OpenMM code with the backbone's topology and positions (N, CA, C; nanometers):
from openmm import Vec3, app, unit

residues = "MET LYS ALA GLU GLN GLY GLU LEU GLN ARG SER TYR GLY GLU ILE ARG LEU PHE PRO GLU SER LEU ASP ASP LEU TRP HIS LEU SER HIS LEU VAL GLY PRO GLY ASP LEU VAL PHE ALA THR THR LEU ARG THR ALA GLU VAL PRO GLN ASP LYS VAL ARG PRO GLU LYS PRO GLU LYS ARG PRO VAL ARG LEU GLY ILE ARG VAL GLU LYS VAL GLU PHE HIS LYS THR ALA ASN ARG LEU ARG ILE PHE GLY MET ILE GLU GLN GLY LEU ASP THR GLY ALA HIS HIS THR LEU ASN ILE GLU PRO GLY TYR GLU ILE SER VAL ILE ARG LYS TRP ARG PRO VAL ASP LEU GLU ARG ILE THR ARG ALA VAL ARG ALA SER LEU TYR ASP VAL VAL HIS ILE LEU THR ILE GLU GLU GLY ASP ALA GLU LEU PHE ARG MET ARG GLN PHE GLY PRO GLU GLY ILE LEU SER ILE SER GLY GLY".split()
positions = [
    Vec3(0.0787, -0.1178, -0.0397),
    Vec3(-0.0266, -0.0065, -0.0087),
    Vec3(0.1025, 0.1417, -0.0036),
    Vec3(0.0343, 0.2195, -0.0471),
    Vec3(0.1195, 0.3241, -0.0546),
    Vec3(-0.0060, 0.4549, 0.0123),
    Vec3(0.0492, 0.6106, 0.1021),
    Vec3(-0.0338, 0.5742, 0.1706),
    Vec3(0.0508, 0.8203, 0.1378),
    Vec3(-0.0187, 0.8759, 0.1643),
    Vec3(-0.0388, 1.0074, 0.1063),
    Vec3(-0.0468, 1.0862, 0.2639),
    Vec3(0.0152, 1.1260, 0.3570),
    Vec3(-0.0734, 1.1971, 0.4961),
    Vec3(-0.0590, 1.3235, 0.4831),
    Vec3(-0.1494, 1.3887, 0.5212),
    Vec3(-0.1986, 1.4868, 0.5333),
    Vec3(-0.1304, 1.5856, 0.6673),
    Vec3(-0.1540, 1.7101, 0.6690),
    Vec3(-0.0892, 1.8094, 0.8053),
    Vec3(-0.2258, 1.7124, 0.9097),
    Vec3(-0.2098, 1.6977, 1.0259),
    Vec3(-0.3034, 1.6289, 1.1042),
    Vec3(-0.3329, 1.7233, 1.1862),
    Vec3(-0.4250, 1.7760, 1.2417),
    Vec3(-0.4271, 1.9036, 1.3176),
    Vec3(-0.5212, 1.8006, 1.4221),
    Vec3(-0.4913, 1.7839, 1.5389),
    Vec3(-0.5070, 1.7450, 1.6594),
    Vec3(-0.5569, 1.5550, 1.6152),
    Vec3(-0.4751, 1.4615, 1.5289),
    Vec3(-0.4811, 1.3876, 1.5034),
    Vec3(-0.6722, 1.3935, 1.4220),
    Vec3(-0.6495, 1.4731, 1.2996),
    Vec3(-0.7677, 1.4723, 1.2449),
    Vec3(-0.7065, 1.5388, 1.1101),
    Vec3(-0.7475, 1.4366, 1.0182),
    Vec3(-0.7480, 1.5152, 0.8388),
    Vec3(-0.7229, 1.4020, 0.7528),
    Vec3(-0.7145, 1.3996, 0.6764),
    Vec3(-0.7238, 1.3502, 0.5171),
    Vec3(-0.5741, 1.2885, 0.5064),
    Vec3(-0.5610, 1.1034, 0.5056),
    Vec3(-0.5046, 1.0395, 0.4244),
    Vec3(-0.5518, 0.9709, 0.3142),
    Vec3(-0.4423, 0.9990, 0.1754),
    Vec3(-0.5014, 0.9507, 0.0635),
    Vec3(-0.4554, 0.7566, 0.0657),
    Vec3(-0.5163, 0.7019, 0.0538),
    Vec3(-0.4628, 0.5358, 0.0381),
    Vec3(-0.4633, 0.4958, -0.0744),
    Vec3(-0.3692, 0.4107, -0.0999),
    Vec3(-0.3384, 0.3774, -0.2666),
    Vec3(-0.3447, 0.2036, -0.2230),
    Vec3(-0.4262, 0.0939, -0.2366),
    Vec3(-0.4205, -0.0121, -0.1591),
    Vec3(-0.3676, -0.0952, -0.2938),
    Vec3(-0.2406, -0.1813, -0.3085),
    Vec3(-0.2027, -0.2430, -0.4373),
    Vec3(-0.2323, -0.4084, -0.4158),
    Vec3(-0.2811, -0.4318, -0.2976),
    Vec3(-0.2940, -0.6172, -0.2976),
    Vec3(-0.3928, -0.5705, -0.1911),
    Vec3(-0.5020, -0.7627, -0.2062),
    Vec3(-0.5537, -0.8156, -0.1369),
    Vec3(-0.5669, -0.7168, 0.0065),
    Vec3(-0.4059, -0.7813, 0.0456),
    Vec3(-0.3914, -0.7490, 0.2407),
    Vec3(-0.4274, -0.6268, 0.1818),
    Vec3(-0.3541, -0.4771, 0.1343),
    Vec3(-0.3998, -0.3990, 0.2007),
    Vec3(-0.5064, -0.3520, 0.1385),
    Vec3(-0.7044, -0.4158, 0.0740),
    Vec3(-0.8077, -0.4183, 0.1175),
    Vec3(-0.8023, -0.4722, 0.2879),
    Vec3(-0.7970, -0.5521, 0.2604),
    Vec3(-0.7857, -0.6338, 0.4199),
    Vec3(-0.7120, -0.5230, 0.5680),
    Vec3(-0.6651, -0.4151, 0.5491),
    Vec3(-0.6060, -0.3661, 0.6255),
    Vec3(-0.7535, -0.2518, 0.6055),
    Vec3(-0.7589, -0.1732, 0.4653),
    Vec3(-0.8607, -0.0956, 0.5024),
    Vec3(-0.9182, -0.1635, 0.5371),
    Vec3(-1.0216, -0.2710, 0.5294),
    Vec3(-1.1622, -0.3096, 0.6378),
    Vec3(-1.1124, -0.2640, 0.7275),
    Vec3(-1.0085, -0.2533, 0.8440),
    Vec3(-0.9734, -0.2277, 0.9846),
    Vec3(-0.9584, -0.0952, 0.9871),
    Vec3(-0.8913, -0.0318, 0.9339),
    Vec3(-0.9172, 0.1915, 0.9206),
    Vec3(-1.0402, 0.2052, 0.9146),
    Vec3(-1.1259, 0.1750, 0.7920),
    Vec3(-1.2383, 0.3082, 0.7723),
    Vec3(-1.4055, 0.1204, 0.8296),
    Vec3(-1.4043, 0.3063, 0.9149),
    Vec3(-1.5327, 0.2288, 1.0172),
    Vec3(-1.6459, 0.3110, 0.9613),
    Vec3(-1.7458, 0.2873, 1.0308),
    Vec3(-1.8641, 0.3793, 1.0418),
    Vec3(-1.9018, 0.5109, 1.0665),
    Vec3(-1.8961, 0.6361, 1.0207),
    Vec3(-1.8843, 0.7514, 1.0492),
    Vec3(-1.7884, 0.8367, 0.9596),
    Vec3(-1.6991, 0.7946, 0.9476),
    Vec3(-1.5313, 0.7945, 0.8503),
    Vec3(-1.6614, 0.8585, 0.7046),
    Vec3(-1.5680, 0.9683, 0.6875),
    Vec3(-1.5684, 1.0593, 0.5804),
    Vec3(-1.4809, 0.9706, 0.4787),
    Vec3(-1.5715, 0.9185, 0.3873),
    Vec3(-1.4103, 0.8298, 0.2412),
    Vec3(-1.4562, 0.9098, 0.0960),
    Vec3(-1.3565, 0.9842, 0.0455),
    Vec3(-1.3520, 0.9859, -0.1048),
    Vec3(-1.2825, 0.9155, -0.2213),
    Vec3(-1.3717, 0.8607, -0.3726),
    Vec3(-1.3490, 0.7920, -0.4740),
    Vec3(-1.3651, 0.8045, -0.5646),
    Vec3(-1.3062, 0.8311, -0.6824),
    Vec3(-1.4049, 0.7890, -0.7817),
    Vec3(-1.4867, 0.6727, -0.8227),
    Vec3(-1.6508, 0.6811, -0.8654),
    Vec3(-1.7120, 0.5866, -0.9146),
    Vec3(-1.7820, 0.6495, -0.9977),
    Vec3(-1.8344, 0.4629, -1.0558),
    Vec3(-1.9604, 0.5773, -1.1409),
    Vec3(-2.0700, 0.5607, -1.1305),
    Vec3(-2.1550, 0.6648, -1.2007),
    Vec3(-2.2667, 0.6747, -1.0831),
    Vec3(-2.3846, 0.6760, -1.2888),
    Vec3(-2.4524, 0.6584, -1.2541),
    Vec3(-2.5871, 0.7042, -1.3522),
    Vec3(-2.6053, 0.8779, -1.3663),
    Vec3(-2.6038, 0.9019, -1.4705),
    Vec3(-2.6063, 1.0144, -1.5196),
    Vec3(-2.8036, 1.0090, -1.5535),
    Vec3(-2.8385, 1.0926, -1.4705),
    Vec3(-3.0203, 1.1103, -1.4946),
    Vec3(-3.0191, 1.2115, -1.5547),
    Vec3(-3.0912, 1.1589, -1.6917),
    Vec3(-3.1418, 1.2462, -1.8287),
    Vec3(-3.2597, 1.2581, -1.8290),
    Vec3(-3.3121, 1.2967, -1.8840),
    Vec3(-3.4914, 1.2713, -1.9021),
    Vec3(-3.5374, 1.2302, -1.9600),
    Vec3(-3.6115, 1.1317, -1.9755),
    Vec3(-3.6942, 1.0980, -2.1085),
    Vec3(-3.7839, 1.0700, -2.1685),
    Vec3(-3.7736, 1.1533, -2.3008),
    Vec3(-3.9020, 1.1662, -2.4443),
    Vec3(-3.9523, 1.0462, -2.4572),
    Vec3(-3.8025, 0.9288, -2.5003),
    Vec3(-3.8842, 0.8284, -2.5649),
    Vec3(-3.9717, 0.7188, -2.4599),
    Vec3(-4.0376, 0.6848, -2.6017),
    Vec3(-4.1153, 0.5444, -2.4584),
    Vec3(-4.0369, 0.4611, -2.4702),
    Vec3(-3.9932, 0.3643, -2.5519),
    Vec3(-3.8446, 0.2526, -2.5735),
    Vec3(-3.7091, 0.3453, -2.4222),
    Vec3(-3.7099, 0.3870, -2.3314),
    Vec3(-3.6341, 0.4057, -2.2836),
    Vec3(-3.4464, 0.3634, -2.3386),
    Vec3(-3.3546, 0.4719, -2.3068),
    Vec3(-3.2893, 0.3235, -2.3494),
    Vec3(-3.1681, 0.2825, -2.2028),
    Vec3(-3.1092, 0.2947, -2.2271),
    Vec3(-3.0749, 0.2200, -2.1061),
    Vec3(-2.8685, 0.3880, -2.0255),
    Vec3(-2.9149, 0.4108, -1.9022),
    Vec3(-2.8844, 0.5099, -1.8775),
    Vec3(-2.7015, 0.5065, -1.8795),
    Vec3(-2.6710, 0.5859, -1.9210),
    Vec3(-2.4753, 0.6529, -1.9118),
    Vec3(-2.4465, 0.6437, -1.7901),
    Vec3(-2.3212, 0.5277, -1.7239),
    Vec3(-2.2686, 0.5621, -1.6265),
    Vec3(-2.1428, 0.6461, -1.6404),
    Vec3(-2.0916, 0.7707, -1.5408),
    Vec3(-2.0542, 0.8282, -1.5298),
    Vec3(-1.8821, 0.8270, -1.4945),
    Vec3(-1.7699, 0.8892, -1.4407),
    Vec3(-1.6911, 0.8408, -1.3473),
    Vec3(-1.7181, 1.0195, -1.2742),
    Vec3(-1.7775, 0.9635, -1.1518),
    Vec3(-1.7538, 1.0980, -1.0439),
    Vec3(-1.7018, 1.0973, -0.9046),
    Vec3(-1.6453, 1.1631, -0.8748),
    Vec3(-1.6205, 1.1616, -0.6948),
    Vec3(-1.7137, 1.1646, -0.6152),
    Vec3(-1.7220, 1.1423, -0.5568),
    Vec3(-1.8313, 1.1139, -0.3689),
    Vec3(-1.7589, 1.1097, -0.3023),
    Vec3(-1.7687, 1.1572, -0.2073),
    Vec3(-1.8137, 1.1710, -0.0241),
    Vec3(-1.8563, 1.1267, 0.0153),
    Vec3(-1.8514, 0.9891, 0.0928),
    Vec3(-1.9290, 0.9215, 0.1422),
    Vec3(-1.9086, 0.9370, 0.3011),
    Vec3(-2.0527, 0.9165, 0.4130),
    Vec3(-2.0527, 0.9529, 0.4731),
    Vec3(-2.0318, 0.7666, 0.4900),
    Vec3(-1.8935, 0.7076, 0.5973),
    Vec3(-1.9801, 0.5395, 0.6032),
    Vec3(-2.0371, 0.4860, 0.7368),
    Vec3(-2.1597, 0.3896, 0.6816),
    Vec3(-2.2884, 0.3219, 0.7405),
    Vec3(-2.1622, 0.1645, 0.7766),
    Vec3(-2.0964, 0.0900, 0.6513),
    Vec3(-2.1234, -0.0310, 0.6786),
    Vec3(-1.9471, -0.0519, 0.5734),
    Vec3(-1.8852, -0.1329, 0.6765),
    Vec3(-1.7977, -0.1680, 0.5164),
    Vec3(-1.8314, -0.3665, 0.5208),
    Vec3(-1.7501, -0.4395, 0.3830),
    Vec3(-1.7318, -0.5351, 0.4362),
    Vec3(-1.6122, -0.5674, 0.3767),
    Vec3(-1.5533, -0.6223, 0.4088),
    Vec3(-1.4141, -0.6861, 0.2858),
    Vec3(-1.4154, -0.8443, 0.2687),
    Vec3(-1.4617, -0.8710, 0.0718),
    Vec3(-1.4869, -0.9968, 0.0424),
    Vec3(-1.3348, -1.0552, 0.0332),
    Vec3(-1.2477, -1.0960, -0.0043),
    Vec3(-1.1602, -1.2136, 0.0034),
    Vec3(-1.1926, -1.2436, -0.1999),
    Vec3(-1.2411, -1.3043, -0.1767),
    Vec3(-1.2951, -1.3994, -0.2990),
    Vec3(-1.2517, -1.2847, -0.4097),
    Vec3(-1.3723, -1.2538, -0.3687),
    Vec3(-1.4009, -1.0968, -0.4728),
    Vec3(-1.2557, -1.0163, -0.5118),
    Vec3(-1.1981, -1.0298, -0.3863),
    Vec3(-1.0708, -0.9289, -0.4543),
    Vec3(-1.1338, -0.7668, -0.4235),
    Vec3(-1.2221, -0.8236, -0.3396),
    Vec3(-1.2434, -0.6241, -0.3130),
    Vec3(-1.3232, -0.5242, -0.1887),
    Vec3(-1.3687, -0.3960, -0.1729),
    Vec3(-1.3472, -0.3730, -0.0375),
    Vec3(-1.4957, -0.3347, -0.0508),
    Vec3(-1.6137, -0.3431, -0.0350),
    Vec3(-1.7757, -0.2713, -0.0248),
    Vec3(-1.7239, -0.1773, 0.0940),
    Vec3(-1.7681, -0.0417, 0.0938),
    Vec3(-1.8112, 0.0554, 0.0878),
    Vec3(-1.8996, 0.1021, 0.0718),
    Vec3(-2.0440, 0.0714, 0.2283),
    Vec3(-2.1407, 0.1769, 0.1780),
    Vec3(-2.1768, 0.2809, 0.2839),
    Vec3(-2.2665, 0.3882, 0.2458),
    Vec3(-2.3272, 0.4933, 0.2768),
    Vec3(-2.3751, 0.6220, 0.2449),
    Vec3(-2.3841, 0.7303, 0.2616),
    Vec3(-2.4461, 0.7854, 0.2345),
    Vec3(-2.3540, 0.8807, 0.1808),
    Vec3(-2.4360, 0.9699, 0.0493),
    Vec3(-2.3807, 1.0439, 0.0235),
    Vec3(-2.3559, 1.1892, 0.0239),
    Vec3(-2.2488, 1.2533, 0.0853),
    Vec3(-2.2230, 1.3939, 0.1986),
    Vec3(-2.2301, 1.4547, 0.1174),
    Vec3(-2.0791, 1.4563, -0.0240),
    Vec3(-2.0413, 1.6218, -0.0634),
    Vec3(-2.0472, 1.5571, -0.2876),
    Vec3(-2.0869, 1.5478, -0.3822),
    Vec3(-2.0966, 1.5024, -0.5171),
    Vec3(-2.2213, 1.4983, -0.5806),
    Vec3(-2.2708, 1.4494, -0.6327),
    Vec3(-2.3604, 1.4514, -0.6842),
    Vec3(-2.4671, 1.3392, -0.6748),
    Vec3(-2.5916, 1.3962, -0.6328),
    Vec3(-2.7084, 1.3684, -0.5949),
    Vec3(-2.7223, 1.3322, -0.3838),
    Vec3(-2.6724, 1.4038, -0.3634),
    Vec3(-2.6265, 1.3929, -0.2229),
    Vec3(-2.7313, 1.3464, -0.1478),
    Vec3(-2.7390, 1.2410, -0.0511),
    Vec3(-2.7964, 1.2375, 0.0597),
    Vec3(-2.8655, 1.0995, 0.0390),
    Vec3(-2.8331, 1.0371, -0.1392),
    Vec3(-2.8757, 0.9247, -0.1546),
    Vec3(-2.7773, 0.8102, -0.1472),
    Vec3(-2.8205, 0.6700, -0.0823),
    Vec3(-2.7407, 0.5626, -0.0614),
    Vec3(-2.5850, 0.5296, -0.1561),
    Vec3(-2.5013, 0.5395, -0.1221),
    Vec3(-2.4162, 0.5287, -0.2536),
    Vec3(-2.3371, 0.3709, -0.2344),
    Vec3(-2.2574, 0.2822, -0.3344),
    Vec3(-2.1515, 0.1651, -0.2492),
    Vec3(-2.0225, 0.1864, -0.3164),
    Vec3(-1.9616, 0.1735, -0.2764),
    Vec3(-1.8276, 0.2342, -0.3392),
    Vec3(-1.7277, 0.0643, -0.3135),
    Vec3(-1.7017, 0.0273, -0.4874),
    Vec3(-1.5954, -0.0603, -0.5242),
    Vec3(-1.4985, -0.0671, -0.5331),
    Vec3(-1.3862, -0.0546, -0.4063),
    Vec3(-1.2749, -0.0296, -0.3470),
    Vec3(-1.1775, -0.1717, -0.4332),
    Vec3(-1.1285, -0.2013, -0.5393),
    Vec3(-1.0258, -0.3114, -0.5764),
    Vec3(-0.8973, -0.2066, -0.5303),
    Vec3(-0.8125, -0.3391, -0.5911),
    Vec3(-0.6362, -0.3431, -0.5521),
    Vec3(-0.5834, -0.2208, -0.7250),
    Vec3(-0.5592, -0.1224, -0.7027),
    Vec3(-0.5350, -0.0041, -0.7770),
    Vec3(-0.6406, 0.1050, -0.7804),
    Vec3(-0.7132, 0.1246, -0.7186),
    Vec3(-0.8033, 0.2201, -0.7141),
    Vec3(-0.7359, 0.3050, -0.5691),
    Vec3(-0.7540, 0.4941, -0.5604),
    Vec3(-0.7252, 0.5608, -0.4817),
    Vec3(-0.8596, 0.5551, -0.3448),
    Vec3(-0.8048, 0.5841, -0.2396),
    Vec3(-0.9649, 0.7080, -0.2253),
    Vec3(-0.8802, 0.7701, -0.0783),
    Vec3(-0.9372, 0.8725, 0.0058),
    Vec3(-0.8464, 0.9353, 0.1242),
    Vec3(-1.0428, 0.9229, 0.2319),
    Vec3(-0.9557, 0.8923, 0.3001),
    Vec3(-1.0018, 0.8492, 0.4111),
    Vec3(-0.9730, 1.0172, 0.5033),
    Vec3(-1.0921, 1.0972, 0.5595),
    Vec3(-1.1265, 1.1754, 0.6616),
    Vec3(-1.1684, 1.2002, 0.7644),
    Vec3(-1.1121, 1.1804, 0.9263),
    Vec3(-1.1505, 1.1241, 1.0198),
    Vec3(-1.0508, 1.1422, 1.1733),
    Vec3(-1.0528, 1.1114, 1.2767),
    Vec3(-0.9713, 1.1407, 1.3890),
    Vec3(-0.8939, 1.0023, 1.3694),
    Vec3(-0.7708, 0.9934, 1.3457),
    Vec3(-0.6737, 0.8678, 1.3346),
    Vec3(-0.6079, 0.8526, 1.4730),
    Vec3(-0.6808, 0.7323, 1.5017),
    Vec3(-0.5621, 0.6898, 1.6633),
    Vec3(-0.3926, 0.6603, 1.6150),
    Vec3(-0.3568, 0.6453, 1.7219),
    Vec3(-0.1943, 0.5905, 1.7012),
    Vec3(-0.1675, 0.5040, 1.6631),
    Vec3(-0.2998, 0.3683, 1.7370),
    Vec3(-0.3033, 0.2015, 1.6919),
    Vec3(-0.3401, 0.1854, 1.4696),
    Vec3(-0.4130, 0.3377, 1.3914),
    Vec3(-0.4089, 0.3389, 1.2721),
    Vec3(-0.2720, 0.3369, 1.2349),
    Vec3(-0.2258, 0.4376, 1.2015),
    Vec3(-0.1298, 0.5639, 1.2314),
    Vec3(-0.0516, 0.4032, 1.1667),
    Vec3(0.0281, 0.3108, 1.3276),
    Vec3(0.0777, 0.2947, 1.3037),
    Vec3(0.0199, 0.1184, 1.2099),
    Vec3(-0.0909, 0.1251, 1.1787),
    Vec3(-0.1429, -0.0088, 1.0376),
    Vec3(-0.1009, 0.0490, 0.9650),
    Vec3(-0.1169, 0.2118, 0.9023),
    Vec3(-0.0534, 0.1931, 0.7905),
    Vec3(0.1182, 0.1459, 0.7573),
    Vec3(0.1699, 0.2289, 0.8580),
    Vec3(0.2596, 0.2000, 0.8111),
    Vec3(0.3279, 0.0764, 0.8342),
    Vec3(0.2542, -0.0075, 0.8444),
    Vec3(0.2560, -0.1851, 0.9012),
    Vec3(0.2348, -0.1814, 0.7693),
    Vec3(0.1219, -0.1682, 0.6671),
    Vec3(0.0771, -0.2140, 0.5188),
    Vec3(0.1690, -0.1949, 0.4638),
    Vec3(0.1804, -0.0694, 0.4633),
    Vec3(0.3872, 0.0281, 0.3425),
    Vec3(0.4789, -0.1172, 0.3880),
    Vec3(0.4786, -0.1282, 0.4485),
    Vec3(0.6106, -0.1762, 0.5048),
    Vec3(0.6036, -0.3201, 0.3798),
    Vec3(0.5082, -0.4240, 0.4816),
    Vec3(0.4769, -0.5096, 0.4324),
    Vec3(0.4445, -0.5497, 0.2635),
    Vec3(0.4363, -0.4044, 0.1611),
    Vec3(0.4178, -0.3578, 0.0836),
    Vec3(0.5787, -0.3813, -0.0166),
    Vec3(0.6129, -0.4269, 0.0283),
    Vec3(0.8166, -0.4056, -0.0243),
    Vec3(0.8318, -0.5667, -0.0172),
    Vec3(0.7556, -0.6270, 0.0265),
    Vec3(0.8287, -0.7819, -0.0046),
    Vec3(0.7003, -0.8996, -0.0545),
    Vec3(0.7989, -0.9704, -0.1021),
    Vec3(0.7478, -1.0826, -0.1431),
    Vec3(0.6440, -1.2268, -0.1221),
    Vec3(0.5883, -1.2221, -0.2074),
    Vec3(0.5009, -1.3324, -0.1027),
    Vec3(0.5721, -1.4682, -0.0833),
    Vec3(0.5397, -1.5429, 0.0465),
    Vec3(0.5215, -1.7018, 0.1284),
    Vec3(0.4101, -1.7547, 0.0368),
    Vec3(0.4581, -1.8422, 0.0009),
    Vec3(0.4234, -1.9913, -0.0134),
    Vec3(0.4564, -2.0874, 0.0641),
    Vec3(0.3599, -2.1983, 0.1565),
    Vec3(0.3636, -2.2872, 0.2054),
    Vec3(0.3827, -2.4183, 0.1385),
    Vec3(0.4337, -2.5715, 0.1310),
    Vec3(0.3880, -2.6629, 0.0889),
    Vec3(0.3686, -2.7650, 0.1788),
    Vec3(0.2726, -2.8438, 0.2593),
    Vec3(0.2766, -2.9276, 0.3489),
    Vec3(0.2804, -3.0919, 0.2215),
    Vec3(0.3471, -3.1699, 0.3111),
    Vec3(0.3059, -3.2946, 0.1512),
    Vec3(0.3479, -3.4139, 0.2961),
    Vec3(0.2161, -3.4948, 0.3290),
    Vec3(0.2219, -3.6467, 0.3748),
    Vec3(0.0821, -3.7438, 0.3131),
    Vec3(0.1850, -3.8726, 0.3135),
    Vec3(0.1016, -3.9628, 0.2761),
    Vec3(0.0044, -3.9169, 0.1194),
    Vec3(0.0415, -3.9881, 0.0149),
    Vec3(0.0433, -3.8503, -0.1119),
    Vec3(-0.0859, -3.7174, -0.0581),
    Vec3(-0.0940, -3.6763, 0.0372),
    Vec3(-0.1501, -3.5235, -0.0083),
    Vec3(-0.0464, -3.4611, 0.0006),
    Vec3(-0.0952, -3.3036, -0.0846),
    Vec3(0.0081, -3.2104, -0.0620),
    Vec3(-0.1775, -3.0875, -0.0761),
    Vec3(-0.0553, -3.0156, 0.0065),
    Vec3(-0.1049, -2.8696, -0.0364),
    Vec3(-0.0868, -2.7776, 0.0032),
    Vec3(-0.0396, -2.6374, -0.1171),
    Vec3(0.0028, -2.5295, -0.1172),
    Vec3(-0.0914, -2.4092, -0.0709),
    Vec3(-0.0503, -2.3285, -0.0198),
    Vec3(-0.0582, -2.2500, 0.0787),
    Vec3(0.0052, -2.1259, 0.0675),
    Vec3(-0.0685, -1.9460, 0.0956),
    Vec3(-0.0470, -1.8517, -0.0075),
    Vec3(-0.0048, -1.7994, 0.1301),
    Vec3(0.0980, -1.7464, 0.1822),
    Vec3(0.0439, -1.6437, 0.3388),
    Vec3(0.0164, -1.5178, 0.3092),
    Vec3(-0.1167, -1.4324, 0.3709),
    Vec3(-0.1766, -1.3309, 0.3474),
    Vec3(-0.1074, -1.2625, 0.5153),
    Vec3(-0.1524, -1.1960, 0.5323),
    Vec3(-0.1500, -1.0459, 0.6551),
    Vec3(-0.3377, -1.1173, 0.7018),
    Vec3(-0.3386, -1.1630, 0.6491),
    Vec3(-0.4694, -1.1850, 0.7579),
    Vec3(-0.4856, -1.3665, 0.7372),
    Vec3(-0.4042, -1.3989, 0.7081),
    Vec3(-0.3959, -1.5828, 0.7617),
    Vec3(-0.3334, -1.6451, 0.6098),
    Vec3(-0.3431, -1.7986, 0.5774),
    Vec3(-0.2894, -1.8749, 0.4805),
    Vec3(-0.4061, -1.8286, 0.3327),
    Vec3(-0.4200, -1.8609, 0.2926),
    Vec3(-0.5404, -1.8591, 0.1638),
    Vec3(-0.4974, -2.0052, 0.0911),
    Vec3(-0.5846, -2.0900, 0.0803),
    Vec3(-0.5371, -2.2266, -0.0010),
    Vec3(-0.5386, -2.1731, -0.1557),
    Vec3(-0.4135, -2.2736, -0.2291),
    Vec3(-0.4407, -2.2250, -0.3117),
    Vec3(-0.4667, -2.3822, -0.4046),
    Vec3(-0.3327, -2.5182, -0.3610),
    Vec3(-0.3643, -2.5902, -0.4349),
    Vec3(-0.3570, -2.6813, -0.3266),
    Vec3(-0.5021, -2.7853, -0.3710),
    Vec3(-0.4765, -2.9412, -0.3322),
    Vec3(-0.4863, -3.0140, -0.3836),
    Vec3(-0.3743, -3.1659, -0.4036),
    Vec3(-0.3197, -3.3006, -0.4345),
    Vec3(-0.3626, -3.3671, -0.3646),
    Vec3(-0.4141, -3.4632, -0.4580),
    Vec3(-0.4055, -3.6118, -0.3228),
    Vec3(-0.3520, -3.6698, -0.4279),
    Vec3(-0.2819, -3.7949, -0.3750),
    Vec3(-0.2592, -3.8995, -0.4912),
    Vec3(-0.2008, -4.0104, -0.4543),
    Vec3(-0.1495, -4.1430, -0.5025),
    Vec3(-0.2017, -4.3018, -0.4356),
    Vec3(-0.0436, -4.3295, -0.4692),
] * unit.nanometer
topology = app.Topology()
chain = topology.addChain("A")
for resn in residues:
    res = topology.addResidue(resn, chain)
    for name in ("N", "CA", "C"):
        topology.addAtom(name, app.Element.getBySymbol(name[0]), res)
């Protein structure tokens, strides 16, 4: 993960985060919580008046929204972090929206940062410098391959032989 920290006043302020892997999304799921203000670029349907009897499919365009977080879900199988909340800044203020954060997307989080949160960001930035570790276990014709993630082992492959 990459992080750009602005000036924090009394531990309150904005930090821009750039998740690069599934582990970074896991860290974000523990950093972002209800009540935080999260800014990200997302796709939103443009409101176009329909004069036709048969309406066309609405066009989605990229917009930058500020969402007041209500709920956060980490989906390791989908390789995504879902952030639900109410739009506070941007188009359709007051409407609900879900941000689907994937590796490579930038988000900005505005909140009161605790020292443990800043330490987690530092740990995530440092961990991104190292390669992935794999573990292979073999016992009586069975073999399993695991990838070690920061949130625990991830099963990759299982083979049984006679």
